[in-house]
N, C-alpha and C positions, 0 to 999 in steps of 0.2 A: 188313622192311617199312620203306619210307623215309618215307612220309607217313601222316597220319591218314586221308586219303581211301582209301589202300590198306587200312588196318585196317578202316575202315567197310565197304569192299567185301567183305573176307573175313568179317567179322561178319554182314553181310547174307546172304551165301551160306550160312553155317552156320545162321542162323535160318530161312531158307527151306527148306533141304534137310533139316535135322535136326528142326526144330520145326514144319514145315509152315505157316509164317507167310507172309502176303502181303508181298512186297517193298515195296509202297506204304506199309505200316504202319511200316516201319523207317527211322527218321531220328534224328538226335542227341538230340532232345528227347523221344523216345518212352520212357515209363516201362516198365521191364521187367515189373513185376508187374501194374500196372493197365492199361496200354495193350496190352501184348503177351501178357498173361495167363500169364506164366511163374510157376512156383512154385519153392520152394527146391531141389527135386530137379532141376528143369530148370536152375537156376543152376549146380549142381554139374556136371551134364552139359555145360553150356556151357564151364565152366572146363577140364574134361577135354579137350574137343574143341579148344579154343584152344591148350592145351598141346601136343596132338598136331600141330597145324598149324604152330605157331610154333617148336616145338622148345625152348621156354623153360619153366622151371618157374614156375608161377603159384601163388602162395600163396593159400589161401582167405581169409586175413586181408586181403589186398589188395582182395578183392571184397566184404567185409562192408558197406562204405559205398556200394557201387555201386548206383545206382538207375535210371539212364537208359542208353540206348544210347551216348550221348556219354561217360558216365563209363567204360563198358567200353572204348571206343575210346581214351580218355586213358590208362587203366591198361595196356592192351596196347601202345600206342605207347611209353609210358615203359619198359616191360620190353624192348621191341625195341631201345631206344637204350642200354640198360645193357651 
């Protein structure tokens, strides 16, 4: 993935397809737990799905401080650049 927009598009697709969220809810400032109503198990599932789609190992530690869609985008983008 070359841009953060591509990461956001991938993340949006995952959240819509896997978690049955409305794409209109998904934007960089959306809070994963409060706005999108994800729980800790959903967060683990999201990390697994991102790992499958990106081919990158995503450490759970990297996602402990993640709170918003924008934070997820930043972390995945950083991993894709490594």
